[in-house]
TIVODO-165764 format. One record per residue: residue number from 0; residue in one letter; chain; x, z, y of N, C-alpha, C in turn. Coordinates in nm, 2 decimals. Atoms other than C-alpha are relative to their C-alpha. Example, Ala and Ser with C-alpha at 12.3 -4.5 7.8 and 13.67 -1.06 7.14 Angstrom:
// TIVODO-165764
(atom 0; a; A; (0.09; 0.00; -0.12); (1.23; 0.78; -0.45); (0.09; 0.00; 0.12)) (atom 1; s; A; (-0.09; 0.00; -0.11); (1.37; 0.71; -0.11); (-0.08; 0.08; 0.11)) 
//
This chain:
// TIVODO-165764
(atom 0; m; A; (0.11; -0.01; 0.10); (15.90; 5.32; -0.68); (0.05; 0.01; -0.14)) (atom 1; f; A; (-0.04; -0.02; 0.14); (15.93; 5.43; -1.04); (-0.11; -0.02; -0.09)) (atom 2; g; A; (0.10; 0.03; 0.10); (15.75; 5.33; -1.35); (0.03; 0.09; -0.13)) (atom 3; r; A; (-0.01; -0.07; 0.13); (15.68; 5.54; -1.66); (-0.06; -0.09; -0.10)) (atom 4; i; A; (0.05; 0.09; 0.11); (15.65; 5.32; -1.97); (-0.02; 0.08; -0.12)) (atom 5; v; A; (0.04; -0.07; 0.12); (15.47; 5.47; -2.26); (-0.04; -0.10; -0.11)) (atom 6; s; A; (0.03; 0.09; 0.11); (15.47; 5.28; -2.59); (-0.05; 0.08; -0.12)) (atom 7; m; A; (0.05; -0.08; 0.12); (15.26; 5.39; -2.89); (-0.07; -0.10; -0.10)) (atom 8; r; A; (0.07; 0.07; 0.11); (15.12; 5.27; -3.22); (-0.14; 0.06; 0.00)) (atom 9; l; A; (0.14; -0.04; 0.00); (14.74; 5.29; -3.23); (-0.04; 0.02; -0.15)) (atom 10; k; A; (0.06; -0.01; 0.13); (14.56; 5.42; -3.54); (-0.09; -0.12; -0.03)) (atom 11; p; A; (0.09; 0.11; 0.03); (14.36; 5.15; -3.72); (-0.14; 0.01; 0.06)) (atom 12; n; A; (0.13; 0.01; -0.05); (14.04; 5.05; -3.56); (-0.03; 0.10; 0.11)) (atom 13; t; A; (0.03; -0.09; -0.11); (14.08; 5.27; -3.25); (0.02; -0.06; 0.14)) (atom 14; q; A; (-0.02; 0.07; -0.13); (14.13; 5.01; -2.98); (-0.11; 0.03; 0.10)) (atom 15; a; A; (0.12; -0.03; -0.09); (13.78; 5.06; -2.83); (0.01; 0.15; 0.04)) (atom 16; e; A; (-0.01; -0.14; -0.03); (13.82; 5.44; -2.85); (0.12; 0.03; 0.10)) (atom 17; f; A; (-0.11; -0.01; -0.09); (14.16; 5.41; -2.68); (-0.04; -0.04; 0.14)) (atom 18; t; A; (0.04; 0.05; -0.13); (14.02; 5.21; -2.40); (-0.10; 0.09; 0.07)) (atom 19; q; A; (0.10; -0.09; -0.06); (13.73; 5.45; -2.35); (0.07; 0.13; 0.04)) (atom 20; t; A; (-0.08; -0.12; -0.04); (13.97; 5.75; -2.35); (0.08; -0.02; 0.12)) (atom 21; l; A; (-0.07; 0.03; -0.12); (14.18; 5.58; -2.09); (-0.09; 0.00; 0.12)) (atom 22; e; A; (0.09; 0.01; -0.12); (13.89; 5.51; -1.86); (-0.07; 0.13; 0.03)) (atom 23; r; A; (0.07; -0.12; -0.03); (13.71; 5.84; -1.90); (0.08; 0.13; 0.02)) (atom 24; e; A; (-0.08; -0.12; -0.01); (13.99; 6.09; -1.93); (0.14; -0.02; 0.06)) (atom 25; i; A; (-0.14; 0.01; -0.05); (14.34; 5.96; -1.86); (0.01; -0.05; 0.14)) (atom 26; i; A; (-0.01; 0.06; -0.14); (14.29; 5.74; -1.55); (-0.05; 0.11; 0.10)) (atom 27; p; A; (0.04; -0.11; -0.10); (14.09; 6.02; -1.37); (0.10; 0.11; 0.02)) (atom 28; t; A; (-0.11; -0.10; -0.01); (14.37; 6.26; -1.45); (0.12; -0.05; 0.08)) (atom 29; l; A; (-0.11; 0.06; -0.07); (14.63; 6.02; -1.32); (-0.03; -0.01; 0.15)) (atom 30; r; A; (0.04; 0.02; -0.14); (14.44; 5.96; -1.00); (0.02; 0.13; 0.08)) (atom 31; k; A; (-0.02; -0.13; -0.06); (14.47; 6.33; -0.92); (0.14; 0.04; 0.02)) (atom 32; q; A; (-0.14; -0.04; -0.01); (14.85; 6.34; -0.95); (0.06; -0.05; 0.13)) (atom 33; q; A; (-0.07; 0.04; -0.12); (15.06; 6.34; -0.64); (0.10; -0.11; -0.03)) (atom 34; g; A; (-0.10; 0.11; 0.02); (15.26; 6.02; -0.61); (-0.04; -0.11; -0.09)) (atom 35; f; A; (0.05; 0.10; 0.09); (15.05; 5.82; -0.86); (-0.04; -0.13; 0.08)) (atom 36; k; A; (0.04; 0.12; -0.07); (15.01; 5.45; -0.75); (-0.09; -0.09; -0.08)) (atom 37; d; A; (0.07; 0.11; 0.08); (14.89; 5.23; -1.04); (0.02; 0.03; -0.15)) (atom 38; e; A; (-0.02; 0.00; 0.14); (14.84; 5.20; -1.41); (-0.04; -0.13; -0.06)) (atom 39; i; A; (0.02; 0.13; 0.07); (14.87; 4.89; -1.62); (0.01; 0.02; -0.15)) (atom 40; v; A; (0.00; -0.03; 0.14); (14.79; 4.90; -1.99); (-0.01; -0.14; -0.08)) (atom 41; f; A; (0.00; 0.12; 0.08); (14.87; 4.63; -2.25); (-0.03; 0.04; -0.15)) (atom 42; v; A; (0.03; -0.03; 0.14); (14.73; 4.62; -2.61); (0.02; -0.13; -0.07)) (atom 43; v; A; (-0.02; 0.12; 0.08); (14.85; 4.37; -2.87); (-0.13; -0.05; -0.05)) (atom 44; p; A; (0.13; 0.06; 0.04); (14.57; 4.13; -2.99); (-0.06; 0.07; -0.12)) (atom 45; n; A; (0.06; -0.06; 0.11); (14.53; 4.31; -3.32); (-0.03; 0.15; 0.02)) (atom 46; g; A; (0.03; -0.14; -0.03); (14.50; 4.65; -3.15); (0.08; 0.11; -0.07)) (atom 47; t; A; (-0.08; -0.10; 0.07); (14.78; 4.82; -3.33); (0.11; 0.06; 0.09)) (atom 48; e; A; (-0.10; -0.05; -0.09); (15.01; 4.88; -3.04); (-0.04; -0.01; 0.15)) (atom 49; a; A; (0.04; 0.00; -0.14); (14.97; 4.97; -2.67); (0.13; 0.04; 0.08)) (atom 50; v; A; (-0.11; -0.03; -0.09); (15.21; 4.99; -2.38); (-0.07; 0.03; 0.14)) (atom 51; a; A; (0.05; -0.04; -0.13); (15.11; 5.18; -2.06); (0.11; 0.01; 0.10)) (atom 52; i; A; (-0.10; -0.01; -0.11); (15.30; 5.15; -1.73); (-0.07; 0.06; 0.11)) (atom 53; s; A; (0.06; -0.06; -0.12); (15.22; 5.39; -1.46); (0.11; -0.01; 0.11)) (atom 54; l; A; (-0.09; 0.01; -0.11); (15.37; 5.35; -1.12); (-0.01; 0.12; 0.10)) (atom 55; w; A; (0.00; -0.13; -0.08); (15.48; 5.64; -0.90); (0.09; -0.03; 0.13)) (atom 56; d; A; (-0.07; 0.02; -0.13); (15.61; 5.67; -0.54); (0.14; 0.05; -0.01)) (atom 57; s; A; (-0.13; -0.05; 0.01); (15.92; 5.86; -0.65); (0.03; 0.05; -0.15)) (atom 58; k; A; (-0.04; -0.05; 0.13); (16.11; 5.97; -0.96); (-0.04; 0.15; -0.01)) (atom 59; e; A; (0.04; -0.14; 0.00); (16.03; 6.33; -0.86); (-0.15; 0.01; -0.04)) (atom 60; s; A; (0.15; 0.00; 0.04); (15.65; 6.26; -0.88); (-0.02; -0.03; -0.14)) (atom 61; a; A; (0.01; 0.03; 0.14); (15.69; 6.09; -1.21); (0.04; 0.11; -0.09)) (atom 62; d; A; (-0.05; -0.11; 0.08); (15.90; 6.37; -1.35); (-0.09; 0.12; 0.01)) (atom 63; a; A; (0.10; -0.12; -0.02); (15.65; 6.64; -1.21); (-0.12; -0.03; -0.09)) (atom 64; y; A; (0.11; 0.03; 0.09); (15.37; 6.46; -1.39); (0.04; 0.02; -0.15)) (atom 65; n; A; (-0.04; -0.01; 0.14); (15.57; 6.44; -1.71); (0.01; 0.14; -0.05)) (atom 66; r; A; (-0.01; -0.14; 0.04); (15.64; 6.81; -1.71); (-0.13; 0.08; 0.00)) (atom 67; a; A; (0.12; -0.08; -0.02); (15.31; 6.95; -1.59); (-0.13; -0.05; -0.06)) (atom 68; t; A; (0.13; 0.06; 0.05); (15.03; 6.71; -1.70); (0.01; -0.08; -0.12)) (atom 69; y; A; (-0.01; 0.09; 0.12); (15.16; 6.46; -1.96); (-0.02; 0.07; -0.13)) (atom 70; p; A; (0.02; -0.06; 0.13); (15.17; 6.72; -2.24); (-0.15; 0.00; -0.04)) (atom 71; e; A; (0.15; 0.00; 0.03); (14.78; 6.75; -2.21); (-0.05; -0.14; -0.03)) (atom 72; v; A; (0.04; 0.14; 0.02); (14.74; 6.37; -2.19); (0.05; -0.04; -0.14)) (atom 73; q; A; (-0.05; 0.03; 0.13); (14.96; 6.34; -2.50); (-0.09; 0.05; -0.11)) (atom 74; k; A; (0.09; -0.06; 0.09); (14.73; 6.58; -2.68); (-0.13; -0.09; -0.01)) (atom 75; t; A; (0.12; 0.08; 0.00); (14.43; 6.36; -2.58); (0.03; -0.13; -0.08)) (atom 76; l; A; (-0.03; 0.13; 0.07); (14.61; 6.05; -2.72); (0.01; 0.02; -0.16)) (atom 77; t; A; (-0.01; -0.02; 0.15); (14.65; 6.21; -3.07); (-0.11; -0.05; -0.08)) (atom 78; k; A; (0.11; 0.05; 0.08); (14.31; 6.10; -3.17); (0.00; -0.15; -0.02)) (atom 79; v; A; (-0.01; 0.15; 0.02); (14.40; 5.73; -3.13); (0.14; -0.05; -0.02)) (atom 80; a; A; (-0.13; 0.04; 0.02); (14.78; 5.72; -3.15); (0.07; 0.06; -0.12)) (atom 81; e; A; (-0.07; -0.05; 0.11); (15.00; 5.75; -3.45); (0.14; 0.05; 0.04)) (atom 82; g; A; (-0.13; -0.05; -0.04); (15.31; 5.97; -3.41); (0.01; 0.03; 0.15)) (atom 83; t; A; (-0.02; -0.04; -0.14); (15.46; 6.06; -3.07); (0.03; -0.13; 0.08)) (atom 84; p; A; (-0.03; 0.11; -0.08); (15.45; 5.80; -2.80); (0.14; 0.00; 0.06)) (atom 85; e; A; (-0.14; 0.01; -0.06); (15.79; 5.68; -2.66); (-0.02; -0.01; 0.15)) (atom 86; v; A; (0.01; 0.00; -0.14); (15.83; 5.75; -2.29); (0.13; -0.03; 0.07)) (atom 87; r; A; (-0.12; 0.03; -0.08); (16.08; 5.60; -2.05); (-0.04; 0.00; 0.15)) (atom 88; t; A; (0.02; 0.01; -0.14); (16.11; 5.63; -1.67); (0.11; -0.09; 0.06)) (atom 89; l; A; (-0.09; 0.10; -0.06); (16.27; 5.34; -1.48); (-0.03; -0.03; 0.14)) (atom 90; e; A; (0.02; 0.04; -0.14); (16.32; 5.24; -1.12); (-0.06; -0.14; 0.00)) (atom 91; v; A; (0.06; 0.14; -0.02); (16.10; 4.94; -1.02); (0.10; -0.08; 0.08)) (atom 92; a; A; (-0.09; 0.08; -0.07); (16.34; 4.67; -0.92); (-0.07; -0.11; 0.08)) (atom 93; y; A; (0.07; 0.11; -0.07); (16.09; 4.40; -0.82); (-0.15; 0.00; -0.05)) (atom 94; s; A; (0.14; 0.02; 0.03); (15.71; 4.36; -0.80); (-0.06; -0.09; 0.11)) (atom 95; t; A; (0.06; 0.08; -0.10); (15.52; 4.08; -0.64); (-0.13; 0.06; 0.05)) (atom 96; f; A; (0.12; -0.07; -0.04); (15.20; 4.29; -0.64); (0.02; 0.11; 0.10)) (atom 97; h; A; (-0.02; -0.11; -0.09); (15.35; 4.59; -0.47); (0.11; -0.04; 0.11)) (atom 98; k; A; (-0.09; 0.05; -0.10); (15.59; 4.37; -0.26); (0.13; 0.09; 0.01)) (atom 99; i; A; (-0.12; -0.07; 0.01); (15.90; 4.55; -0.38); (0.11; -0.10; -0.03)) (atom 100; a; A; (-0.11; 0.09; 0.03); (16.23; 4.36; -0.37); (0.12; 0.07; -0.06)) (atom 101; a; A; (-0.12; -0.06; 0.06); (16.55; 4.42; -0.56); (0.09; 0.05; 0.12)) (atom 102; r; A; (-0.10; -0.05; -0.10); (16.80; 4.64; -0.37); (0.13; -0.08; 0.00)) (atom 103; v; A; (-0.12; 0.07; -0.01); (17.11; 4.47; -0.25); (0.11; 0.10; -0.03)) (atom 104; a; A; (-0.11; -0.09; 0.04); (17.42; 4.62; -0.42); (0.10; 0.00; 0.11)) (atom 105; a; A; (-0.10; -0.01; -0.11); (17.68; 4.75; -0.17); (0.14; -0.02; -0.06)) 
//
């Protein structure tokens, strides 16, 4: 399983709009993507920063989304995010929720 971590600074006073955009536009788009498993979003208490973690069945699925669909999602985020969000893709090493254990090194 792989995770895409997207970090962004939110424009002032846009936390509510960010949450609505997530629920109405971004999550429905993610659910249509092959290999998408879950989305977890964190917002700092003052609403100036957000981190979104999407979980994917494989790196190939995460990369396909990044190439084909994420550019449109990023355009949607321009109304609430300052600058360009930072994106990283990492392998999930452990998850209690998804019952993933760390791989044993050979």
